[in-house]
N, C-alpha and C positions, 0 to 999 in steps of 0.2 A: 765222362767225368769233367765237366766244364760248366761255366756259368750259363752258357746257352745250350745245355745238354738235357733239358727236361725230357726230350724224347728218348734219351737213353736210359731212363729209369724203367727197369723191366716191370711189366704188368703193373705199371703205376697208374694211379688214377682213382677217382671216387665217383660214385653215382651222384649226378647233379641234383641237389636237394631242391625242394620247393618251399620248405618252411623257413621263415625268417629267423635270423639270429641276432640277439641283441647285441649292440655295440659294446665291446669290452676290450679296453686297451691292455695289452700285455705289459707286465712290468718291464721297464726298459733298462734294467741293470744287467747289461750284456757283457761287461768287462770280464775277461777271463779270470776265474777264480783259481788262486794258487792251490795245488793239491800235493799232498804228501806222496811220494813215489812208493809203490807197494813192493818194490824190489830193490835190494841193495847187492851189488856185486861182491862176491867173495872169491878172489882169484884162485884158480885151480879147482873149484867146485862145479860139479854138474848142476845144471838148473833143474829144480824140482818144483813143479807148479803147486800152488795152493789148492786145496780141495774145498769145495762148497760144503757148507755145514749140513744141508738137507737135500735130498734128492728129489726127482720129478715124480709126479703122479704116474701110475700105471695106466697105459692106454689100452684100447681095445684090439690092437694088432700087436703081435709079437714075433720075434725071431729068436730061436734058441742059439746059444753060443756055438753049438756044433754046426749050424747051418751057414756060418760065414766062411767064405773062402780062406784057405791057409795062404797067407801072404808073406813072402820072404822078407825078412829083416836082415840088414847087415850092420857093420860096426862103424859106419860112417859117423864121424863127429868133427867138430871144429871148435876152436877156442876163439871166442869174440870178446874182447875187452876184458880178458882174463876169466871169462866164464865158459865152461865146457858145454856146448850145445850138441845133443845127439840128434842125428838126421838119418835114421835107418832106412827111410823110403826115398832117399834122393834119387835112386835109380828110376823112380816114376817120373822124373823130370825129362826123360828121354822119350819124347812123343812118338818117335819113329821105331822104337824098340819093339820087337815081337813080344817080349815080356810084359810091356805095358799094354799091348793090344790084348793079350791074354787076360790080364788083370781087369781091363774094361769089360771084356765079354763076360767074365765070371761075375762081376758086380752087377752088370745089367740083367743077367739071368736071375740072380737073387732078387733083385728089385722087381723084375716082372713077376716073380712067383708071389711076392707080397702084394703087388698091385692087383693080381688076379683074385685076391681075397676081398678087395674092396667092391662089394656087390653093387654099389650105386654108381660105379665108374662108367659103365655103358650109358646109363640114363643121364648122367651128368654131361658126358661128351655130347649126347644128342641134344640136350637142352642148350649147351653152350654154342653148339653149331647153329641152332636156331636163333639164339640171341645175336650172334655175330653176323647173321645173314641180313644185313641191312646196308643200304647205300652209304658210302663214305665219301665226303667231298673235301678237297683241300681249298684253302682260301684262294679265290681267283685273283690274278694279277695281270698287269698289262706291260707288254714290251713291244715297242714299235707301235704298229697299228692293230695288233692282235692281243687277245686275252688268252690266258692259260690257267689250267687247274688240274688237280689229280682227282681221280675217281675210282672207286672200287665198288663193283656191283653188289658185294657182300661177302662172298667167300673165295674171290680171286686171290691167288697166291700173292700177287703184287699189285699195287695201284697202277693205273694207266694214266699217262699224261695226255691231255687233250688241249686243242687249240680251237679258238672260235674267233669270228670277226667282231663280235659284240657280245656282251653279257648274255643276251637272248639269242645269239646266233647258233647255227648248226655246229655242233662240236665234231672235230676231226681227230683221229688218233694220231699223235705225234710220236710217243715212244710207248711201246707195250712190253715191259720186261717179261711178261708171262710167255712170250714167244721165244725167249733166249735160253731156256732150259726145260727139260722134261719134268723135272721135279720142283720147279718154281724157286730154286735157291739162288738164282741170279737176280740181284735186286739193284734198282736205281738208287745209288747212295748220295748223289749230289748232281746239280746241273745248274748252269748259268748261261745267260744270254749276253751277247754284245749289246751295246747301248741302243742301237737301232733295231734290235730284235732279229736281225737277219742271220745271226749265226748262233749255234748252240753248242756248248761243250757239256758232255754228261759223263759221269763216272759210274762204273758198274763194279759191284762186289759179288763174288761167287762164294757160296757156302758160308755166308756170314763173316767172312774175313774182313779185316780192316785194310788190307791191300786192294787197291782199286785200279782199274783200267780206264783211262780217260780217252774217250772217242773224240775225234776232231784233232786233239793234241797228241794223240798216241798214248804210249805208256807213261804214266805219271813218274816223276823222278822219285827215287827212294830216298834221296838226301833232302829233307824239308828245311835245311839250312842254306839253300841256294835259291835265288830268285832269277829266273831266266825270261827272256823275251822271245816269243815265237810268232812268226808271221804265217798266217794261214796260206797254205799252198807251198810254202818252203819245206825243204827236207828238214826233219828235226835235227840232223847233225849241224845245221847252220845256226841253230839257236845260240844267242849270246847270254852267257851268265853275267848279269850286272851287279849281283851282290851275293856274296858268300861270307859265311861267319865261322870258318873252320876252328878259330881260337875259342868259340863258344858253341861246342857241339850240342848243347842242351837248349839253345835258343831257337825259336820257330818264328817264321816270317809269314804274316798275313798282308794282303794287298788289296786295296780298292782305289777307285779313281774319284777325284772331287767332283762336285756338282758341275763345275765349268769345263771339266775334262782336261784342265791344264796341269794338274798335279796328281801324283799317286801317294796315297797315304800308306805307309808301311807300319804295321803294327807288330812290334817285336815282343814276344812273350817267352817265359821260361817257366816251365811247371804249370800247375793248375791254380796258382794263387791269383786273385783278381788284380793283377798289376801288369802294366806293359809300358814299353817306350814307344813314342811316336816320331818317326822320321818322315819327312815330307820330300818327295822327289819331284823336282821341277821338270815337267815334261817339255815345257816350252824351251828349255835350255838344251834340249836334245835335238840334233838335226834330223832331217827326213831323207829317205831314199827317193829315187825318181818316181816310184810307185805310191808314194805318200806314207809309207810305213815309217815308223820311228827307226832311226839308225843308231843303235846302241854300240856299234862296233868300236867306236874310239873309247868306250868306257868299259870294254870287255874285261871282266875280273881276272887278274893274274897275267894278262897279256903284256908283253914288253912295250913300254911307252904308253900305256893306257892312261886316259885322263881321269881325274878324280870325279866321282859321281856327284852331280849337283844336288846334295842333300841338305836339308835343314833339320837337324836334330832337335826338334821342338821340345820333346821330353826325352831325356837320355838317362833315365834312372828308373829302377823297378820299386817305385813307392806307391803308386796308385794306378788305376785303370782309366784309360781315356778312350772313348768310342766317338768316332766322327759322326755328327749329326747333320751339318750342312755349312755352306759358306756363302759369303757375298764379298767378292774381292779378296782382300787380305784379312778380313774379319772371319774368323773361323769359330764354329760352335761345337762343343763336346759334351757328352755325358760322362761324369766322372764321379769317383768316390774320394777323390782328394780332399781331406778335411771334411768329408761328408760320408760316413759309412752307410747312410740310406740313399746316397747319390743325389747329385744336383746337376743343373745344366749351366755351363760356363762359356765365356767368350774370350778370345784373345786376338790380337793383331800379329799374325805370323811373320810380318815384315819387321817387326821390332827386334832390337838386339836380344831381348830376353822376354819370354811370355809374362804378361801381366793379366791374370785371370779375373774376370768380373762375373758376378752372378747374373744369369738370365732367369733361371728358376731355382731358387734356394732349396737347400735340403728341407723336406717336410718334418715337422716336429715328431711325427710318429710313423708315417707311412713310408714304404720302400718304393722308389722310383725305378721300376724295372726296365723300361725302354722308352725311347722317344723317337718319333719319326717326323720329318719335315714334309709338308704338303705344299702344293702350288698355292699361291695367294698369301704366302708368308704365315702359314698356320702350323703349329706344333701339335701333335697328338702325343699325350703323356699317359703312360699306363702304370698305375700304382698298385701295390699290394697293401690293403688296408685290413689288418688282422688276417692276412693270408687269404683275402678275398679280393677279387678284381675290382678296381675303380679306374675309369678312364675319363680324361678331361682334355679339352683343347685350350691352347694358349697362343698368344701372339708371338711369333718368332723373334721380332726385333726387341720387344720389351719383356716378354715372358708373362705378360698380363693374362690372367685367367679369362676365358671367354665363355665356356659352357662345359657342363658335365654331360657325359654320354650315359643315357639311362640304360642300365643293364637289367635283364629279367629277374635276377635273383642271385643266390650263391653260385659262384662258378668262376671260371678262368677264361681270360682272353688267350686263345691259343694260337691265333694267326692274325696277321694284318697285312694289308697291301695298300700301297699308295706311293705317289712319286712327287718329287719336289717341283716337277714341271706340270703336274696335272691339276685341273680345276673343274672336274666334272660335277662335284657336289660342294655345297657350302657347309663345311664342317664346323664353322665358328658360330653360326646362328644358334641362340639358345633354344629356339623353337624348331630346330632342324628335325626333319623326320628321320627315324631309324627304320630302314626298310628291311623286312625279313627277306633274305635272298633264297634260302632253302631251309627246310625243316626236315630232319631225318627222324625215323622211328624204328624201333625194334620189336619184334613179336613178344607177346606175353609179358608186357611190361607197361604199367601206367605210373608215371612219376608221383601222381596223387596218393599212391598207396605207401609211399615211403617218406621219411622225415630225415633231415640232416641237423645235427646239433654240433655246436663247438664247445667243448669242455676243456678243462685244464688239469693237468697233473703238476705236482710240486716236487721238483727234482731235490736231490740230496743237499744242494747248496741254497735252497730256497727259490730258485728260478721257476717261474710258472711256464709251463710247456703246453702249447695249444695242440689240440687234435680234433679232427672232424669225425663224428660218429654217425653212420648211416644204418637205418633199420627200418623195418616195417612199422607203420604207425600202430600204436596200441601194444607194442612189445611189452610183455610182463618181465619186469626186472627181478628175476628170482635167481640169477646167478647161473643159469644153465644154458644160455644161448650160445651156440658155436660162434666164436668170435675170431675174426682175422685181423690181426694188427700188423700194419705195414710201416716201415720206416726206412730212412736213408741216412740223413744227418752227415753231409759232407760236401766238399768241392763247391761251396756256395750255391748249391742247387736247391730251388724251392719246389715243394710239393703242394700244388694247389688243386682245388676241386675240379674234377673232370669226370667224364663218363667212362666206365669200365665194364665191359660185358662180362668179364670173368668174375668180378666182384658181385655184379648183379645176379649172375648164376649161382653163386655161393648163397646169396640171400634168399633167392627163390627156391633153390633145391633143398636147403636145409633150415630155412627159417633163421638164417645167420645174420650176424652183425659185421659190418666192415668199418675199420678204423685206420685213418691215416694221421700219423704223428708228425708234428713239425719241429724236428729236434735241432739242437744247436749243431753247428757245422754246416747247416744249410743256409740258404740266403733269404729266408722269409722276412727278416727284419734288418737286412743290410750286413755289411762286412763285420760289424761287431758280434753279431750272431754267429757268423761264420768263424770268426777268430776264437770264440769261446768254446768251440768244438773241435779245434784243430791242434796239431802238434802235441805239446805236453798237456793240453786241456782235452784230448780225445776221450778220456774216461767220462767227461761230462755227457757226451752223446749217449753213452751206455746207461749212465744214471738217468737221463732224461727218458730213455725208452722204458727202463724199469719202472719209472715213476708213472708213466702213462699206463703201463699194465696194471700196476697197483691201484690206480684211480678206477680203471675199468672194473676191477674186482670189487673195490669199495662201493662202487655205485651199482653193483650187482648186475652188470651186464653179463658177466661170466664168472667162472672160477678158474683157477689154474688148470683144472682137468678139462676145461672147454676152450682154452685160449691157445690159439695158433699164431705164431709170429712169422712174418715173410719179409724178405729183403733181397735185393740183387745188387751185384757188384760191390760197391762200398757198403751197401745195405746187407750183402751177404755176410761181410765181416761183422756188421752190427748184430745180426741175429745169432751168429755163432758165438760171438764173445758174450753176449747177454745170457745165452743158454748155459755157458760154462760158469759164469759168475752167479747166476740165480736159476739153477735148474728147477728149483721147486716152484717156480712161477709159470711155467709153461708146459703144455702137453706135447706140442709138435713144433718143429723148426723147418721152415722151407727156405733154404739158402740157395740163391741162384747166382752162378758165375762169381762166387765171392772172393775177395782178397783175403785168403785165409792164413797167409804166411807173411807176417810184418817184418821178418828178418831178411827175406830175399826177394821181396816184391820188386826191388829196383833193378834187379839183374836180368829181367826178361822184357822184351819189346818195349812198350812205352811206360813201363813201370817207374822209370826214373823221374817221370814228370809229377809223380804223386808225392815226392819228397816234400813239396810245399805244403801238403795237407797232413802227412803222417810223421815226417821227420826222416832223418837219414840213419839207418842202422849202422853205418860205418862210423858214425860219430858216437863216442861213449855216452854223452849226455842223452841223446836221443834214444839210443839203445836201451837205456835204463827205464824209459817210459814205454817203449814199444814192446819189450819182451813180456811183461805181465798182461799185455793186451792181446797178443797174438794168438788166434784160435788154435793154430797148429801146435803150439808150445805150451798150451795150458789145459790140456785134456787131463782130468784127474777124477777118479771115483769119489763121489760124495763121502763125507766122513761117516755118515750113518750107514754106509755100505748100500746106499741107494743107487739110484740109476739117473741117466740123463733123459731128457725128452726124446721122443721120436725124431730122427733126422732124416730128411730127404734133401740131398745136395745135388743140384743139377748143374751141368756145364755142357759146353759144346766142343767137339773135337777140333773145330776151326777157329776157336776163340783165341785171337792173337792180341786181345787187349788185356784180359785177365786170363792168362794161359790156364788151361784145365789142370795142369799139374798140381795147382794149389788145393783144388777140391779133391783130387785123387789122394794126395798125401794126407789130408785131414781125415777122410773117410777111413783110410787104412789105420791111422792112429786111433781114431774112435773105436774101431772094431777091436783092435789089439788090447788097448788099455781097459776098455769097459767089458769087453766079452772074450777076452783072450784065454780063458780056461773054461772048464766044463761047468763050474758052479757059481758063477757071479750072479748078482741080482738083476743085471741088465737084461730086460726082455723087450723094452721098447726098441723098435727097429733103428738101425744105423745104416742108412742106404745112400747110394748115389745113382743118378740117372745121367748117362752120357749120351747126348744127341749126336748122331752122325750127320756130317755136312751142315753144321750149325755153328754160329759164332756168338758174339756177346749179346746178340738179341735184335740189333737193327736189321731189317730186311728179312726177318724170318718169315717163311711162307705161312699163310693162313692155316693150312692144315696141320703144320708142325706146331704152331701156337695152340691150336685147339687140343692136340694130343698131349702137349706138355702141361698146359693148365689143367686138363681133366685128370691126368696122373697126380699132379700135386694136390689139387683140392679134394679129389675123391679119396686120396691117401690121408689127407688131414681129417676129413670127415670120418674115415674109418678109425683113425686113432682116437678121436674124441667121442666116437659112438653116436654121431649125429644121424638121426633117422631121416629118411626122405620125406618131404612134406609137400612137394610140388606135383600134385596129381598122382598117377600111377607110375611106378618106376618100370 
């Protein structure tokens, strides 16, 4: 959940289309719209959620009320801002409890019994495995005199890191995480080289956990509010803490070294809002040991008589984001959203008493400047989102003058880039420069020419036009019957851009389905204004946007509510659960992965406190008043017509220490009790959870586990909507 977290969007992506899309500028009225709060606190009253007027369509899979496990409820409740909140399943928060283990086992047994009824599941799993069995390469990059890249032969649990002397040289295995565990659950989560490429530090994660072990540096510090200096070969006990922020326990420190190696750029952030402070540490003012290593001992934090660290607090407030691009002497260049919600490139003299920012590349009138890289020869590579589609151009570093557009093959995303401010292997500035295809990958049973991509728009409740990419086979008959998978996220300034997804391709091939990715407010597709319009008190806008996209798909006769499946992970799990509660009549099935299902206690576990910048603080009465009516856990209610909810399959991992599994467990218990808690309710659509063992939030999950989870989810969805198998013989 961060601006640079596109890879964390679970099962995200879209089949790269080949059809052209007409240029269409989205309405730029992104200012947050004031909304009336649907809830008003009445002190001493228990909260009772509002019920939807109409229930969901009946699916083709069912679970009788008597089939659900009997789950213990207790009388736990608390009063928040004068409102009594019942929490009868709080005991499910104890992940190590035998009672929780028993709950998980019983739920998994029930879910498996329903999945066994999904007759296309084995064939889907076989098809997905075939589609995923293609080579995957990471963008090659150079460090020192060698090149590095990641490669997966197709179905390897984890990608392998290779080294080669040239881009065409013989590759040599550098790190193979597949050898580190029998089940493939130890993943390479991050890695970094020294400037000369002679030393590598790499972090390993086990079972999907966010906790990591850093090799070369030893075990990573658990306190991320400290910055320490370690000299390779020294005992870690000798490390000097040079910066600590105990008075600000929520602040986080990032560090990189300037182009000339003379300064360290410290990026101080708090939460997930796209803002940070920039402190510059003068390394030239730090002495050196006899072996040439920096000597920070005179500046040791907290030591008696320690000297003040030579810091220039260039930006010392949380009002905008600043990302270091490059420097020439004291002239430093940054990518920022200060006064520019779609970002711009600015420059300042860091030796001046106060920064005076001048434009190098001004904010574009419509496009979002995603990232900027400095190459040798004084060239900038600028990557934009133009209507959520990639556009890349080169500019002069000194003047910002446009040099050339990089010709891309069609609708898609730039998902990787490598280059160095010292490197001049190619002339990227020439307007007639050749774009050389380094590698082309292919997957079996798939021809891009058989599919088309369209960009259409839904109109949200407040009139905002919301774009979405729709991918289907060419010649699809729009009769409202196509099994349709609608994916959304809408948060944390994350942009959902077009990309290849084997799982979505399998959905379309297996069932003649349609896949849709919606670009909701709260995301970063059109800059921070788009993000702000879907955050904090405006979070309901995100749900309205998603509903509007679903309604537009029905209106254009791609699908009907009986054939529409919604999917989202993490913040997107919150999205689909909340939308299903607010509009159960609009959806047949809900696939919610590792979702933030409790908006009143999310900040009390692991990294959840960082999400206050997006959601608000439940401990503050004003924030509580908008969070409570949105929280999926607290708004489960039978529809007024005694109807039912869509089918739910909520997935989580027992090692997820980012969005801890308790949120999913408590919601599924609440769904089952409220909607199927007696022997004669109308709820027949299944309300299930799938808890993966030795799995976390998603990153680093072995290929086999990905195939198993996706097969379960999408075969379940197909079973609910009654989608027949259309891809050859099952």
